[in-house]
C-alpha positions as CSV (number, residue, x, y, z in Angstrom):
1,M,-109.6,3.9,4.0
2,A,-107.0,3.3,6.5
3,K,-105.0,1.2,4.0
4,E,-105.3,4.0,1.5
5,S,-103.9,6.5,4.1
6,L,-101.0,4.3,4.9
7,T,-100.1,4.0,1.1
8,E,-100.2,7.8,0.9
9,R,-97.9,8.1,3.9
10,L,-95.5,5.5,2.5
11,L,-95.4,7.5,-0.8
12,F,-94.8,10.6,1.2
13,I,-91.8,9.1,2.8
14,E,-90.2,8.2,-0.6
15,L,-91.2,11.5,-2.1
16,I,-89.5,13.7,0.7
17,A,-86.6,11.4,1.2
18,W,-85.7,11.3,-2.6
19,W,-86.3,15.0,-3.5
20,E,-85.4,16.8,-0.2
21,G,-82.6,14.3,0.8
22,S,-84.0,13.1,4.0
23,V,-87.3,12.4,5.8
24,S,-88.1,12.4,9.4
25,N,-91.1,11.8,11.8
26,K,-91.7,15.7,11.8
27,H,-92.5,15.6,8.1
28,L,-95.1,13.0,8.5
29,V,-96.6,14.7,11.7
30,R,-96.9,18.0,9.8
31,Q,-98.3,16.6,6.6
32,F,-100.9,14.2,7.9
33,E,-101.5,15.6,11.5
34,I,-100.6,12.2,13.0
35,S,-98.9,11.4,16.3
36,R,-95.2,11.1,16.5
37,Q,-95.6,7.5,17.4
38,Q,-97.7,6.8,14.3
39,A,-95.1,8.5,12.2
40,Y,-92.3,6.4,13.8
41,Q,-94.4,3.3,13.0
42,D,-94.8,4.4,9.4
43,I,-91.1,4.9,8.8
44,K,-90.4,1.6,10.6
45,K,-93.0,-0.2,8.3
46,Y,-91.3,1.4,5.2
47,Q,-87.8,0.3,6.4
48,A,-89.1,-3.3,7.1
49,S,-90.7,-3.5,3.6
50,Y,-87.8,-1.9,1.7
51,P,-84.6,-2.4,3.9
52,D,-82.2,-1.2,1.2
53,N,-83.8,2.2,0.4
54,L,-83.2,4.4,3.6
55,E,-80.4,4.8,6.1
56,R,-80.5,6.7,9.3
57,N,-78.4,9.8,10.0
58,N,-78.6,12.9,12.1
59,N,-81.3,14.5,9.8
60,G,-83.6,11.4,9.8
61,F,-83.6,8.9,6.9
62,T,-81.7,9.5,3.7
63,P,-81.9,7.5,0.4
64,T,-79.1,4.9,0.0
65,S,-77.1,4.7,-3.2
66,V,-79.2,1.8,-4.3
67,F,-82.6,3.5,-3.6
68,T,-85.4,2.1,-5.7
69,P,-88.7,3.7,-5.8
70,H,-91.8,1.8,-5.0
71,F,-94.4,4.5,-4.8
72,I,-93.1,7.6,-6.5
73,S,-92.3,8.0,-10.2
74,L,-89.2,10.1,-10.0
75,D,-90.9,12.6,-12.2
76,V,-90.1,16.0,-10.6
77,N,-93.6,17.2,-11.3
78,Q,-95.0,14.8,-8.6
79,Y,-92.9,16.5,-6.0
80,L,-93.5,20.0,-7.3
81,E,-97.1,19.5,-7.2
82,W,-96.9,18.5,-3.6
83,F,-94.5,21.3,-3.0
84,S,-97.0,23.8,-4.5
85,H,-100.1,22.5,-2.8
86,G,-99.0,20.5,0.3
87,D,-101.1,17.6,-1.0
88,L,-100.5,14.2,-2.4
89,T,-102.8,15.0,-5.3
90,P,-101.4,12.5,-7.7
91,V,-102.3,9.7,-5.2
92,R,-105.7,10.9,-4.5
93,R,-106.5,11.5,-8.2
94,E,-106.4,7.8,-8.9
95,H,-109.7,7.4,-6.9
96,R,-111.5,10.1,-8.8
97,Q,-113.4,9.8,-12.1
98,I,-111.3,12.3,-13.9
99,S,-108.5,12.3,-16.4
100,I,-105.8,15.0,-16.5
101,L,-103.4,15.6,-19.6
102,S,-99.9,14.4,-18.8
103,L,-97.2,16.4,-20.5
104,P,-93.8,14.7,-21.4
105,P,-91.7,14.6,-18.3
106,R,-88.6,16.7,-18.2
107,N,-85.4,15.5,-16.5
108,V,-84.4,17.2,-13.3
109,A,-81.6,15.8,-11.2
110,A,-82.6,15.0,-7.6
111,T,-79.4,16.6,-6.3
112,V,-80.1,19.9,-8.0
113,M,-83.7,19.9,-6.7
114,R,-82.4,19.3,-3.2
115,A,-80.1,22.2,-3.4
116,L,-82.9,24.4,-4.8
117,V,-85.3,23.4,-2.1
118,Q,-82.7,24.2,0.6
119,G,-81.8,27.4,-1.0
120,I,-85.5,28.5,-1.0
121,R,-86.2,27.4,2.5
122,E,-83.0,28.6,4.0
123,K,-82.6,31.8,1.8
124,K,-79.2,30.7,0.6
125,R,-77.2,31.0,-2.7
126,I,-76.5,28.1,-4.9
127,E,-73.7,27.5,-7.4
128,V,-74.8,25.4,-10.4
129,D,-74.4,24.9,-14.2
130,Y,-77.1,25.9,-16.5
131,V,-77.7,25.6,-20.2
132,S,-80.1,27.4,-22.7
133,L,-81.0,27.3,-26.3
134,S,-78.9,30.5,-26.8
135,N,-75.9,29.1,-24.8
136,P,-76.1,25.3,-24.9
137,E,-72.6,24.8,-23.2
138,N,-72.5,24.5,-19.4
139,D,-72.7,27.9,-18.0
140,G,-71.7,28.3,-14.3
141,R,-74.3,30.5,-12.2
142,I,-74.6,31.8,-8.8
143,F,-78.4,31.8,-8.3
144,H,-80.5,33.0,-5.4
145,P,-83.7,30.9,-5.7
146,H,-86.9,32.0,-4.1
147,T,-90.0,30.5,-5.7
148,F,-90.9,27.5,-8.0
149,V,-93.1,28.7,-10.8
150,N,-95.4,26.5,-13.0
151,S,-95.9,28.3,-16.3
152,G,-98.5,25.7,-17.5
153,L,-96.0,23.8,-19.9
154,R,-93.0,23.5,-17.6
155,W,-91.5,24.4,-14.2
156,H,-89.2,27.2,-13.6
157,V,-87.4,28.5,-10.5
158,R,-87.3,32.2,-10.0
159,G,-84.6,34.1,-8.2
160,Y,-81.6,36.4,-8.5
161,C,-78.9,35.5,-11.0
162,E,-75.5,37.0,-10.3
163,K,-74.5,36.6,-14.0
164,S,-77.5,38.6,-15.2
165,R,-77.5,40.9,-12.2
166,D,-81.2,40.7,-12.2
167,Y,-84.1,38.4,-11.2
168,R,-84.7,35.6,-13.7
169,D,-86.8,32.5,-14.3
170,L,-84.6,29.4,-14.9
171,V,-86.1,26.2,-16.3
172,L,-85.5,23.3,-14.1
173,S,-84.8,20.8,-16.7
174,R,-81.8,22.9,-17.9
175,F,-79.8,22.6,-14.7
176,R,-76.7,20.4,-15.2
177,G,-74.3,18.6,-12.9
178,E,-74.2,19.0,-9.1
179,A,-75.3,22.0,-7.2
180,E,-73.6,23.5,-4.2
181,V,-75.4,25.4,-1.5
182,L,-73.4,28.5,-0.4
183,D,-74.0,31.3,2.0
184,E,-76.9,33.4,2.9
185,S,-78.6,35.3,0.0
186,Q,-79.0,39.1,0.2
187,N,-81.3,39.2,-2.7
188,G,-84.6,37.7,-1.6
189,F,-88.1,37.9,-3.2
190,E,-88.7,41.1,-1.3
191,D,-86.4,43.0,-3.8
192,D,-87.9,41.3,-7.0
193,M,-89.7,44.2,-8.4
194,P,-91.7,42.3,-11.1
195,W,-92.6,39.6,-8.4
196,Q,-93.8,42.3,-5.9
197,T,-95.7,44.3,-8.5
198,E,-99.5,43.5,-8.8
199,L,-100.7,43.6,-12.3
200,T,-104.3,43.7,-13.7
201,L,-105.0,42.0,-17.1
202,I,-108.2,43.2,-18.8
203,L,-109.3,40.8,-21.5
204,Q,-112.3,40.7,-23.7
205,P,-113.5,38.6,-26.7
206,D,-111.9,39.4,-30.0
207,P,-114.1,42.1,-31.5
208,R,-113.9,40.5,-34.9
209,L,-116.1,37.8,-33.6
210,S,-119.8,37.8,-34.0
211,A,-122.0,38.8,-31.1
212,D,-123.1,35.3,-30.5
213,K,-119.5,33.9,-30.5
214,Q,-118.5,36.7,-28.1
215,A,-121.4,35.7,-25.8
216,V,-120.0,32.1,-25.7
217,L,-116.6,33.4,-24.6
218,A,-118.2,35.8,-22.0
219,N,-120.0,32.8,-20.5
220,D,-116.9,30.5,-20.6
221,Y,-114.9,32.9,-18.6
222,Q,-117.7,34.3,-16.5
223,M,-117.0,37.8,-17.7
224,E,-118.6,41.0,-16.2
225,N,-119.7,43.6,-18.6
226,G,-118.0,41.7,-21.5
227,Q,-114.5,41.8,-19.7
228,L,-112.3,39.2,-17.9
229,I,-110.2,40.8,-15.1
230,I,-107.2,38.9,-13.9
231,H,-104.9,40.0,-11.1
232,T,-101.4,38.6,-11.2
233,R,-97.8,39.2,-10.5
234,A,-96.1,41.2,-13.2
235,A,-93.5,38.6,-13.4
236,L,-96.3,36.1,-14.4
237,A,-98.2,38.1,-16.8
238,N,-96.4,36.7,-19.8
239,Y,-97.1,33.1,-18.8
240,M,-100.7,33.9,-18.1
241,L,-101.3,35.5,-21.5
242,R,-99.5,32.5,-23.2
243,E,-101.7,30.0,-21.4
244,L,-104.8,32.0,-22.6
245,Q,-103.4,32.1,-26.1
246,V,-103.5,35.8,-26.2
247,N,-101.0,37.3,-28.7
248,T,-99.9,40.7,-27.8
249,K,-97.8,41.4,-30.7
250,M,-100.3,40.8,-33.6
251,L,-103.9,39.5,-34.1
252,D,-104.1,36.0,-35.5
253,G,-105.6,35.9,-38.9
254,T,-108.5,33.8,-37.6
255,P,-110.5,35.5,-34.7
256,E,-111.7,32.0,-33.6
257,A,-108.0,31.1,-32.9
258,Q,-107.2,34.4,-31.2
259,Q,-110.5,34.4,-29.2
260,L,-109.3,36.9,-26.5
261,V,-107.6,40.3,-26.7
262,L,-105.7,42.4,-24.2
263,V,-107.5,45.6,-23.6
264,N,-104.8,47.3,-21.5
265,L,-101.8,46.5,-23.5
266,D,-100.0,49.8,-22.8
267,D,-100.2,49.1,-19.1
268,V,-99.0,45.6,-19.3
269,K,-96.4,45.7,-22.1
270,P,-93.5,47.1,-20.0
271,W,-93.6,43.8,-17.9
272,L,-93.8,41.4,-20.9
273,F,-90.7,39.5,-22.1
274,G,-89.2,41.7,-24.7
275,G,-91.7,44.4,-23.9
């Protein structure tokens, strides 16, 4: 067990150093509730094992130009999962009898992630290039990030976009080049109306299904009185419905494919993309 814990701590050293730009004793103390002396020994152990990976500076230990991962995968999802839950879930999963679907990794530059993390934690603006399917050429943006969002299929970062003059979700893998951290943001999550608005989704089995099939779905989702009630942020409603395969524009030709329908569409529609 002690060996397993040390492995997790060494992985954590790499994870934070690579994606946040530096790691210190404080990171280990907060994450694992260990003493500063133990944290010091862990970093010393890591340095002794991999002397070319980290170098000391005023912020702690930063990755060198020849950094080579020994515990992390360099897949940004590994960091974001920790960032979301504060837990080294990918490591601990290896010791459980479960299997989780792994989606194709999306490339996210560590330099961009470091700037986004700093922007979120310090409430600062960042300048960065961004591409999209509608505009595949590099497009400079001034962005005020406030939250990472997992939509199920991919990761976004939500914040205020000066180009759009509104709050937007930007796909992490579509940032390009280097990102520069600027001054303090005046557009935080407090002013993001769709983020601050609580929305209720009321779902029920597709009425075209037989009573027996509707009963199966009611049991699957632990419905009460034949309905599934989900409370979410208005900004996330579209993602939630997409994950549940609920089409709000038209009914699928096969009710077994549609399965669920949104009962209170009129209340929710103004908050949907293109609503």
